[in-house]
MDAnalysis code that builds the backbone (N, CA, C; Angstrom):
import MDAnalysis as mda
import numpy as np

u = mda.Universe.empty(603, n_residues=201, atom_resindex=np.repeat(np.arange(201), 3), trajectory=True)
u.add_TopologyAttr("name", ["N", "CA", "C"] * 201)
u.add_TopologyAttr("resid", np.arange(1, 202))
u.add_TopologyAttr("resname", ["MET", "ILE", "ARG", "ARG", "TYR", "ALA", "ALA", "ALA", "ASN", "GLY", "LEU", "ARG", "VAL", "VAL", "GLN", "TRP", "PHE", "ARG", "GLU", "GLU", "GLY", "ILE", "SER", "GLY", "THR", "LYS", "GLU", "LEU", "ASP", "LYS", "ARG", "PRO", "ALA", "LEU", "GLN", "LYS", "LEU", "VAL", "VAL", "ALA", "LEU", "HIS", "ALA", "ASP", "GLY", "VAL", "LYS", "THR", "VAL", "ILE", "VAL", "GLU", "LYS", "LEU", "ASP", "ARG", "LEU", "ALA", "ARG", "ASP", "LEU", "MET", "ILE", "GLN", "GLU", "THR", "ILE", "ILE", "GLY", "ASP", "LEU", "ARG", "LYS", "SER", "SER", "PHE", "GLU", "LEU", "ILE", "SER", "VAL", "ALA", "GLU", "PRO", "ASP", "LEU", "CYS", "SER", "ASP", "ASP", "PRO", "SER", "ARG", "LYS", "LEU", "VAL", "ARG", "GLN", "VAL", "PHE", "GLY", "ALA", "ILE", "ALA", "GLU", "TYR", "GLU", "ARG", "CYS", "MET", "ILE", "VAL", "GLN", "LYS", "LEU", "ARG", "GLY", "ALA", "ARG", "GLU", "ARG", "ILE", "ARG", "ALA", "LYS", "THR", "GLY", "ARG", "CYS", "GLU", "GLY", "ARG", "LYS", "PRO", "PHE", "GLY", "SER", "ARG", "LEU", "GLY", "GLU", "LYS", "ASP", "VAL", "VAL", "ALA", "ARG", "MET", "ARG", "GLN", "LEU", "ARG", "LEU", "GLU", "GLY", "ASN", "SER", "LEU", "ALA", "ARG", "VAL", "ALA", "GLU", "VAL", "LEU", "GLY", "ARG", "GLU", "GLY", "TYR", "LYS", "PRO", "ARG", "THR", "GLY", "ARG", "ARG", "PHE", "TYR", "PRO", "ALA", "ASN", "VAL", "ALA", "ARG", "ILE", "LEU", "ALA", "ARG", "GLY", "ALA", "GLY", "GLN", "SER", "VAL", "THR", "HIS", "THR", "PRO", "LYS", "THR"])
u.atoms.positions = np.array([
    [41.993, -48.169, 53.199],
    [40.706, -48.392, 52.586],
    [41.070, -48.706, 51.225],
    [41.254, -48.062, 50.674],
    [41.304, -48.209, 48.781],
    [42.757, -49.232, 48.891],
    [43.999, -49.197, 49.492],
    [44.328, -49.838, 49.019],
    [44.529, -51.294, 49.536],
    [44.076, -51.643, 50.390],
    [43.667, -52.704, 51.219],
    [42.493, -53.220, 50.386],
    [41.005, -52.631, 49.919],
    [40.685, -53.354, 48.699],
    [42.248, -53.986, 47.093],
    [41.873, -52.797, 47.432],
    [42.603, -53.296, 45.438],
    [44.426, -54.265, 46.223],
    [44.376, -54.492, 46.798],
    [45.123, -55.708, 47.529],
    [44.638, -57.320, 47.280],
    [43.354, -56.934, 48.372],
    [42.432, -58.517, 48.176],
    [41.450, -58.406, 46.723],
    [41.516, -57.797, 46.002],
    [40.882, -57.864, 45.084],
    [41.961, -58.758, 43.441],
    [43.000, -57.857, 43.711],
    [44.521, -58.892, 42.871],
    [44.349, -56.998, 42.204],
    [43.965, -56.018, 42.264],
    [44.527, -54.347, 42.257],
    [45.465, -54.166, 41.573],
    [45.628, -53.106, 40.791],
    [47.239, -52.014, 40.917],
    [46.807, -50.572, 41.224],
    [47.022, -50.226, 42.129],
    [46.856, -48.251, 41.594],
    [47.792, -47.806, 41.225],
    [48.203, -47.522, 39.939],
    [48.128, -46.827, 39.067],
    [48.438, -45.123, 39.374],
    [47.759, -44.392, 39.604],
    [47.433, -43.292, 40.129],
    [46.981, -43.214, 40.794],
    [46.581, -41.571, 41.732],
    [45.963, -40.952, 42.994],
    [45.048, -39.792, 42.353],
    [44.447, -39.162, 42.558],
    [43.622, -38.337, 42.370],
    [42.607, -38.253, 43.611],
    [44.011, -36.656, 43.603],
    [43.374, -35.865, 44.942],
    [42.559, -34.560, 45.233],
    [41.376, -34.554, 45.272],
    [40.857, -31.980, 45.342],
    [41.938, -31.528, 46.526],
    [42.644, -31.540, 46.221],
    [42.954, -30.883, 47.213],
    [42.674, -29.874, 48.188],
    [42.029, -29.415, 49.106],
    [41.135, -27.882, 49.555],
    [40.138, -27.939, 48.846],
    [39.367, -28.561, 48.016],
    [38.302, -28.405, 47.480],
    [37.346, -29.563, 48.174],
    [35.862, -28.976, 48.292],
    [34.925, -29.734, 48.339],
    [34.195, -30.130, 47.527],
    [33.338, -31.467, 48.059],
    [33.292, -32.356, 46.805],
    [31.084, -31.728, 46.580],
    [31.137, -30.569, 46.919],
    [30.135, -30.275, 46.400],
    [30.083, -29.233, 45.144],
    [31.258, -29.070, 44.641],
    [31.696, -28.211, 43.748],
    [31.553, -28.895, 42.907],
    [30.790, -27.787, 41.726],
    [30.040, -27.830, 40.524],
    [31.227, -29.179, 39.951],
    [30.947, -29.479, 38.656],
    [32.077, -30.270, 37.918],
    [33.194, -29.351, 37.394],
    [32.957, -28.289, 37.307],
    [33.938, -27.684, 36.188],
    [34.139, -26.627, 37.399],
    [34.659, -27.536, 38.827],
    [35.308, -26.593, 39.946],
    [36.350, -28.000, 40.642],
    [36.367, -28.689, 39.504],
    [37.107, -30.489, 40.383],
    [38.120, -30.618, 38.987],
    [39.408, -30.094, 39.632],
    [40.292, -30.118, 38.261],
    [40.896, -31.554, 38.374],
    [40.974, -32.409, 39.832],
    [41.324, -33.435, 39.834],
    [40.999, -34.349, 39.325],
    [39.144, -34.371, 39.802],
    [38.277, -35.850, 39.232],
    [37.944, -35.466, 36.788],
    [38.734, -34.085, 36.940],
    [38.772, -33.609, 35.428],
    [40.171, -33.990, 34.971],
    [41.272, -34.135, 35.745],
    [42.028, -35.135, 35.142],
    [42.251, -36.280, 35.317],
    [41.387, -36.532, 35.940],
    [41.628, -38.673, 36.527],
    [40.603, -38.739, 35.302],
    [39.402, -38.033, 34.218],
    [38.723, -38.509, 32.864],
    [39.759, -38.241, 31.945],
    [40.458, -37.435, 32.180],
    [41.605, -37.391, 30.946],
    [42.479, -38.039, 31.146],
    [42.442, -39.178, 31.856],
    [43.824, -40.112, 32.198],
    [42.945, -41.707, 31.873],
    [41.757, -41.171, 31.881],
    [41.047, -42.630, 32.056],
    [41.136, -42.944, 30.241],
    [40.297, -41.937, 29.857],
    [40.512, -41.684, 28.116],
    [42.778, -42.293, 27.525],
    [43.076, -41.638, 28.494],
    [43.935, -42.119, 27.586],
    [45.502, -42.993, 28.019],
    [45.224, -43.868, 28.527],
    [46.095, -44.549, 29.534],
    [45.772, -46.418, 29.260],
    [44.268, -46.458, 29.195],
    [44.276, -47.446, 28.968],
    [43.429, -48.037, 30.402],
    [43.477, -47.392, 31.493],
    [42.903, -48.021, 32.440],
    [41.492, -47.844, 32.842],
    [41.052, -48.614, 33.552],
    [39.677, -48.921, 33.088],
    [39.003, -49.088, 34.341],
    [38.620, -49.312, 35.251],
    [38.794, -48.355, 36.677],
    [39.164, -48.273, 37.606],
    [37.881, -47.772, 38.151],
    [38.196, -46.892, 39.609],
    [37.410, -46.642, 40.871],
    [38.824, -46.587, 41.980],
    [38.079, -46.902, 43.122],
    [37.562, -45.502, 44.544],
    [36.681, -45.665, 44.742],
    [37.036, -44.558, 45.326],
    [36.349, -45.387, 47.170],
    [36.661, -44.143, 48.472],
    [36.683, -45.136, 49.682],
    [34.703, -45.003, 49.657],
    [34.531, -43.618, 49.397],
    [33.065, -43.768, 49.669],
    [32.983, -42.793, 48.568],
    [31.767, -43.201, 47.591],
    [30.615, -42.094, 46.659],
    [30.658, -40.587, 47.471],
    [30.846, -40.314, 48.320],
    [30.925, -38.819, 48.546],
    [32.320, -37.992, 48.640],
    [33.006, -38.588, 48.559],
    [34.339, -38.797, 48.322],
    [34.649, -38.319, 46.288],
    [33.718, -39.101, 45.717],
    [33.272, -38.627, 44.025],
    [32.524, -37.284, 43.635],
    [31.987, -37.205, 45.130],
    [30.753, -35.617, 44.789],
    [30.042, -35.970, 45.984],
    [29.404, -34.376, 47.051],
    [28.747, -34.959, 47.694],
    [27.050, -34.953, 47.447],
    [26.785, -34.422, 45.739],
    [25.355, -34.075, 45.613],
    [25.016, -35.136, 45.353],
    [23.941, -36.228, 45.203],
    [23.275, -37.404, 44.667],
    [23.220, -37.243, 43.419],
    [22.367, -36.202, 42.576],
    [22.727, -36.512, 41.520],
    [24.103, -35.437, 40.387],
    [24.469, -35.409, 40.833],
    [26.132, -35.291, 39.890],
    [26.579, -36.462, 40.852],
    [26.963, -37.913, 41.496],
    [26.899, -38.739, 41.598],
    [26.864, -39.404, 40.643],
    [25.775, -39.288, 40.692],
    [24.548, -39.850, 39.789],
    [25.521, -39.469, 37.905],
    [25.239, -38.511, 37.811],
    [26.264, -38.165, 36.404],
    [27.581, -38.563, 36.633],
    [28.038, -38.718, 37.087],
    [29.207, -39.234, 37.113],
    [29.884, -40.900, 36.757],
    [29.077, -41.601, 37.555],
    [28.966, -42.585, 37.987],
    [27.830, -42.721, 35.197],
    [27.226, -42.010, 35.423],
    [26.533, -42.349, 34.555],
    [27.661, -42.476, 33.094],
    [28.020, -41.152, 33.164],
    [29.045, -40.352, 31.641],
    [30.573, -41.715, 32.552],
    [30.614, -42.921, 33.457],
    [31.786, -43.232, 33.051],
    [31.187, -44.459, 32.534],
    [29.951, -45.237, 32.784],
    [28.936, -46.092, 32.549],
    [29.138, -46.020, 31.087],
    [29.058, -44.972, 30.307],
    [28.636, -45.355, 28.877],
    [30.044, -44.986, 28.362],
    [31.466, -44.481, 29.164],
    [32.933, -44.904, 28.494],
    [33.245, -46.252, 28.460],
    [32.330, -47.670, 29.217],
    [32.752, -48.487, 29.847],
    [33.947, -48.265, 30.647],
    [34.236, -47.772, 31.540],
    [34.291, -47.593, 32.953],
    [33.642, -48.148, 34.156],
    [34.713, -48.934, 35.065],
    [33.868, -49.858, 36.193],
    [34.435, -48.569, 37.512],
    [33.074, -48.039, 38.206],
    [33.761, -47.497, 39.420],
    [33.030, -47.824, 40.584],
    [34.239, -48.801, 41.572],
    [34.243, -49.060, 42.758],
    [34.111, -48.456, 43.932],
    [32.849, -48.794, 44.709],
    [33.042, -47.386, 45.824],
    [33.273, -48.842, 46.794],
    [35.115, -48.701, 48.131],
    [34.284, -49.687, 48.714],
    [34.159, -49.784, 49.762],
    [32.805, -48.257, 50.190],
    [31.940, -48.618, 50.968],
    [30.297, -49.276, 50.660],
    [30.437, -48.673, 49.303],
    [29.246, -48.726, 49.276],
    [29.355, -49.682, 47.510],
    [29.436, -50.991, 47.812],
    [30.062, -52.322, 46.942],
    [29.027, -52.258, 45.493],
    [27.574, -52.188, 45.775],
    [26.768, -52.229, 45.244],
    [25.999, -50.370, 44.461],
    [26.715, -50.401, 43.532],
    [26.306, -48.890, 42.889],
    [24.990, -48.957, 42.305],
    [24.660, -50.592, 41.823],
    [23.028, -50.891, 41.448],
    [22.528, -50.950, 42.810],
    [22.509, -50.429, 43.497],
    [21.065, -50.972, 44.790],
    [19.961, -50.484, 44.419],
    [18.912, -50.749, 44.979],
    [17.787, -50.494, 44.724],
    [17.527, -49.543, 46.082],
    [18.344, -48.367, 46.575],
    [17.915, -47.731, 47.333],
    [17.001, -46.146, 46.471],
    [15.985, -46.535, 47.603],
    [15.086, -45.246, 46.791],
    [15.197, -44.543, 45.768],
    [16.926, -43.841, 47.334],
    [16.718, -42.033, 46.278],
    [17.428, -42.598, 45.367],
    [18.892, -43.655, 45.077],
    [19.294, -43.859, 43.784],
    [18.552, -43.731, 42.710],
    [17.346, -45.285, 43.332],
    [16.544, -44.968, 41.919],
    [15.389, -44.478, 41.547],
    [15.003, -43.496, 42.411],
    [14.502, -42.238, 42.045],
    [14.780, -41.206, 40.713],
    [16.467, -40.775, 41.494],
    [17.370, -40.081, 40.614],
    [17.480, -41.028, 39.053],
    [17.609, -42.739, 39.194],
    [17.816, -42.961, 37.931],
    [17.069, -43.008, 36.880],
    [15.593, -42.662, 37.822],
    [14.655, -42.952, 37.022],
    [14.385, -41.623, 36.407],
    [14.452, -40.357, 37.269],
    [14.197, -38.822, 37.102],
    [15.815, -39.186, 35.520],
    [16.126, -39.457, 35.604],
    [17.791, -39.676, 34.429],
    [17.113, -40.103, 33.137],
    [16.324, -41.256, 33.549],
    [16.088, -41.678, 32.061],
    [15.056, -40.735, 31.769],
    [13.493, -40.828, 32.387],
    [12.945, -39.576, 32.360],
    [13.677, -38.109, 31.615],
    [14.017, -38.133, 31.636],
    [14.928, -36.260, 31.390],
    [15.643, -36.618, 29.622],
    [16.531, -37.924, 29.976],
    [16.619, -38.646, 28.003],
    [15.766, -39.016, 27.768],
    [14.057, -39.293, 27.569],
    [13.659, -39.237, 27.024],
    [12.635, -38.260, 26.480],
    [12.672, -37.247, 27.404],
    [11.882, -36.106, 26.591],
    [12.410, -35.725, 26.418],
    [13.807, -35.093, 26.034],
    [15.193, -34.800, 25.395],
    [14.825, -34.886, 23.640],
    [14.750, -36.956, 23.702],
    [13.890, -37.228, 22.736],
    [13.131, -36.655, 21.773],
    [12.776, -36.653, 22.659],
    [11.330, -36.760, 21.817],
    [11.366, -34.972, 21.737],
    [11.681, -34.475, 22.508],
    [11.774, -32.584, 21.979],
    [12.191, -32.604, 20.632],
    [13.711, -33.654, 20.500],
    [14.250, -33.368, 19.421],
    [13.688, -33.474, 18.301],
    [13.193, -34.699, 17.983],
    [12.510, -35.626, 17.252],
    [11.124, -34.633, 17.146],
    [9.978, -34.065, 17.874],
    [9.088, -33.056, 16.958],
    [10.107, -31.814, 16.822],
    [11.098, -30.726, 17.175],
    [12.053, -30.001, 16.965],
    [12.137, -30.725, 15.395],
    [12.892, -31.718, 15.237],
    [12.995, -31.731, 13.764],
    [11.893, -32.357, 12.785],
    [10.552, -32.550, 13.501],
    [9.469, -32.280, 12.968],
    [9.104, -31.432, 12.180],
    [9.037, -30.213, 12.985],
    [8.535, -28.866, 12.819],
    [9.271, -28.399, 12.328],
    [10.426, -29.042, 11.682],
    [11.716, -27.477, 10.740],
    [11.036, -28.374, 9.263],
    [10.869, -29.975, 9.853],
    [10.807, -30.625, 8.039],
    [9.684, -29.733, 7.325],
    [8.449, -29.784, 8.043],
    [7.133, -29.647, 7.848],
    [7.207, -28.153, 7.826],
    [7.864, -27.217, 7.666],
    [7.836, -25.794, 7.478],
    [8.812, -25.670, 6.608],
    [9.856, -26.585, 5.991],
    [10.417, -26.377, 5.072],
    [9.257, -26.883, 3.673],
    [8.551, -28.145, 3.778],
    [7.664, -28.611, 3.164],
    [6.562, -27.381, 2.292],
    [6.282, -27.691, 3.679],
    [4.736, -25.492, 3.249],
    [5.822, -25.104, 2.306],
    [6.758, -24.559, 1.896],
    [7.579, -23.099, 1.817],
    [7.842, -23.981, 0.760],
    [8.897, -24.747, 0.640],
    [9.518, -25.406, -0.854],
    [8.377, -26.085, -1.274],
    [7.994, -26.744, -1.298],
    [7.371, -27.963, -1.976],
    [7.512, -29.547, -1.678],
    [8.817, -29.850, -0.801],
    [9.828, -30.637, -0.543],
    [10.434, -30.568, 0.225],
    [10.816, -31.941, 0.728],
    [12.978, -31.328, 2.253],
    [13.352, -32.496, 2.149],
    [12.850, -33.634, 2.569],
    [13.816, -34.610, 2.538],
    [13.844, -35.114, 0.842],
    [15.455, -36.102, 0.489],
    [15.813, -36.173, -0.396],
    [16.134, -34.983, -1.199],
    [17.110, -35.906, -2.725],
    [18.315, -34.810, -2.482],
    [17.657, -33.452, -2.576],
    [18.420, -32.208, -3.294],
    [17.812, -31.158, -4.106],
    [17.618, -31.138, -5.014],
    [17.009, -31.023, -5.677],
    [16.573, -30.396, -6.982],
    [17.473, -29.634, -8.171],
    [17.580, -30.372, -8.664],
    [18.914, -30.171, -9.474],
    [18.321, -28.542, -10.802],
    [19.494, -28.025, -10.037],
    [19.279, -26.326, -11.170],
    [19.628, -26.185, -8.902],
    [19.376, -26.006, -7.522],
    [19.194, -26.031, -6.537],
    [20.817, -24.916, -6.324],
    [22.276, -25.856, -7.345],
    [22.943, -25.806, -6.424],
    [23.961, -24.533, -7.361],
    [25.063, -23.645, -7.005],
    [25.862, -23.204, -7.755],
    [26.460, -24.257, -8.844],
    [26.396, -23.557, -10.184],
    [26.906, -23.882, -11.512],
    [25.686, -24.930, -12.139],
    [24.789, -25.595, -11.807],
    [23.818, -26.578, -11.973],
    [22.561, -25.284, -12.774],
    [22.154, -24.696, -12.488],
    [21.699, -23.899, -13.196],
    [21.320, -23.364, -14.387],
    [23.368, -23.373, -14.794],
    [23.838, -23.143, -16.085],
    [23.754, -24.430, -17.077],
    [23.912, -25.268, -16.191],
    [24.077, -27.237, -16.751],
    [22.027, -26.710, -17.354],
    [20.987, -26.874, -16.483],
    [19.853, -26.825, -16.658],
    [19.211, -25.952, -17.959],
    [19.344, -25.122, -18.052],
    [19.008, -24.153, -19.255],
    [19.968, -24.584, -20.530],
    [21.697, -24.892, -20.388],
    [21.453, -25.719, -21.743],
    [20.902, -27.166, -22.402],
    [20.433, -27.426, -20.616],
    [20.018, -28.887, -21.539],
    [18.421, -28.533, -21.977],
    [18.235, -27.356, -21.620],
    [16.665, -27.267, -22.712],
    [16.743, -26.551, -23.854],
    [17.994, -25.720, -23.552],
    [18.329, -24.901, -24.694],
    [18.448, -25.925, -26.302],
    [19.274, -27.237, -25.776],
    [19.007, -28.349, -26.839],
    [18.614, -28.869, -26.997],
    [17.560, -29.162, -26.250],
    [16.139, -29.990, -26.547],
    [15.216, -29.146, -27.235],
    [15.226, -27.327, -27.016],
    [14.285, -26.990, -27.892],
    [15.346, -26.954, -29.381],
    [15.897, -27.183, -29.225],
    [16.583, -26.922, -31.347],
    [16.747, -28.166, -31.347],
    [15.693, -29.097, -31.409],
    [15.140, -30.133, -31.772],
    [16.250, -31.335, -31.608],
    [17.379, -31.381, -30.169],
    [18.231, -32.457, -30.262],
    [17.348, -33.509, -29.540],
    [17.825, -34.676, -29.251],
    [18.053, -36.129, -28.966],
    [18.335, -36.124, -27.338],
    [17.355, -36.664, -26.606],
    [17.972, -36.950, -25.399],
    [18.971, -37.437, -25.232],
    [19.299, -38.509, -26.050],
    [21.159, -38.861, -26.660],
    [22.013, -38.054, -26.466],
    [21.462, -37.168, -27.865],
    [22.171, -36.452, -28.467],
    [22.969, -35.010, -27.381],
    [21.343, -34.451, -26.129],
    [22.074, -33.120, -25.498],
    [23.409, -33.835, -24.237],
    [22.792, -35.540, -24.394],
    [23.721, -35.780, -22.996],
    [24.941, -35.862, -24.102],
    [25.265, -36.316, -25.472],
    [26.644, -35.853, -25.922],
    [26.981, -34.754, -25.952],
    [26.297, -33.976, -26.589],
    [26.467, -32.705, -25.809],
    [27.500, -32.194, -25.135],
    [26.746, -32.203, -24.217],
    [26.917, -32.163, -22.718],
    [28.533, -32.522, -22.257],
    [28.655, -34.073, -22.587],
    [29.992, -35.088, -22.410],
    [30.724, -33.624, -23.260],
    [31.045, -33.696, -24.639],
    [31.409, -32.991, -24.843],
    [32.460, -31.173, -24.321],
    [31.370, -30.736, -24.277],
    [31.895, -29.225, -23.232],
    [32.320, -29.405, -22.332],
    [32.235, -30.942, -21.943],
    [32.880, -31.388, -20.527],
    [32.031, -30.699, -18.570],
    [30.356, -31.170, -19.229],
    [30.383, -31.543, -18.498],
    [29.935, -32.820, -17.559],
    [30.255, -32.663, -16.790],
    [29.926, -34.528, -15.385],
    [29.508, -34.796, -14.770],
    [29.060, -35.334, -14.808],
    [27.635, -36.083, -13.778],
    [28.487, -35.986, -12.218],
    [27.776, -35.948, -11.219],
    [28.578, -35.563, -9.440],
    [29.886, -37.505, -9.851],
    [28.364, -38.321, -10.363],
    [28.916, -39.453, -9.514],
    [29.035, -40.351, -11.463],
    [30.004, -41.129, -12.178],
    [30.122, -41.433, -13.303],
    [30.763, -40.522, -14.293],
    [31.462, -40.819, -15.507],
    [31.956, -40.012, -16.336],
    [31.000, -39.238, -17.338],
    [30.178, -39.592, -17.181],
    [28.969, -38.879, -18.266],
    [27.170, -38.542, -18.121],
    [26.593, -37.842, -18.749],
    [25.509, -38.272, -18.619],
    [25.354, -39.117, -19.620],
    [23.786, -38.850, -19.442],
    [23.171, -39.943, -20.013],
    [21.543, -39.592, -20.896],
    [20.876, -40.312, -21.815],
    [19.584, -40.309, -21.718],
    [18.939, -40.306, -20.780],
    [18.760, -41.091, -19.716],
    [17.810, -41.324, -18.875],
    [18.369, -39.953, -17.636],
    [19.840, -39.752, -17.627],
    [19.746, -38.448, -16.784],
    [19.081, -37.262, -17.283],
    [19.544, -36.652, -18.693],
    [18.732, -36.041, -18.493],
    [17.718, -35.661, -18.570],
    [16.583, -36.592, -19.197],
    [14.718, -36.930, -18.893],
    [14.719, -36.061, -17.826],
    [15.277, -36.669, -16.327],
    [14.496, -36.788, -14.901],
    [15.041, -36.233, -14.816],
    [15.635, -34.513, -14.971],
    [16.850, -32.997, -14.740],
    [15.956, -32.725, -15.662],
    [15.344, -32.792, -16.826],
    [14.406, -31.821, -17.194],
    [12.780, -31.897, -16.847],
    [12.579, -33.198, -16.541],
    [10.799, -32.978, -16.103],
    [10.752, -33.359, -14.552],
    [11.850, -33.593, -13.511],
    [11.189, -33.533, -12.505],
    [12.930, -32.113, -11.284],
    [12.996, -31.567, -12.196],
    [14.235, -30.815, -11.513],
    [15.567, -31.724, -11.017],
    [15.165, -33.265, -10.667],
    [15.691, -34.287, -10.145],
    [17.245, -34.582, -10.245],
    [17.879, -35.075, -9.888],
    [19.265, -35.090, -10.677],
    [20.343, -35.486, -9.913],
    [21.716, -35.151, -10.517],
    [23.174, -34.772, -9.659],
    [23.413, -34.131, -9.837],
    [24.976, -33.405, -9.089],
    [25.137, -32.203, -8.722],
    [26.833, -32.287, -10.111],
    [26.995, -31.739, -11.033],
    [27.968, -31.265, -12.647],
    [29.526, -30.718, -11.700],
    [29.975, -30.576, -12.073],
    [31.669, -30.304, -12.607],
    [31.586, -29.564, -14.412],
    [32.299, -28.375, -14.438],
    [32.644, -28.258, -15.597],
    [33.641, -28.168, -15.783],
    [34.287, -29.123, -17.030],
    [36.157, -29.099, -16.811],
    [35.686, -28.445, -18.498],
    [36.430, -27.324, -18.840],
    [35.828, -26.747, -20.422],
    [37.076, -28.089, -21.311],
    [37.348, -28.626, -22.527],
    [38.104, -29.105, -22.559],
    [38.874, -27.990, -23.776],
    [39.795, -28.553, -23.339],
    [41.098, -27.640, -24.556],
    [41.688, -28.323, -25.421],
])
């Protein structure tokens, strides 16, 4: 049936996959030929799979729909010679697709809720969550902030603080040097850029 369908539709069969002595009711991880088929599809550019009947792909309706869905996500075409319309309105298949859709939507909602809950817990504990971490929270940054404060306590202007930091080898994450605005923002809000320290020789 597969050979006749391929010949009648201008398709050339390039490889056969058979589950020798393995039932189609077995779980997906116990279907070596099916796994080889998927690997081959992703490896050699073939985009079409032909089966005699869908129960050759899997006996279980849920597993059938899982395989069909995975193939379609990767833009592979699955053709069943005996059931050419895989998007049919068969009540059982339609129900399964709706169930899968509901499960996917539920999982998306749960992920959103978990992330939201995690952010709220972090915000309640630290006072913030989104955006960059406050300057001084990463390795080496506390020393920079301490040096900035020391220079300011000594009466230096923001421009002078930025100049001294550059001379001592402190650099912002982006750009070559600190500017007065960087220094003011870091000292005022604790927000800014991480730095690297390269002592001058």
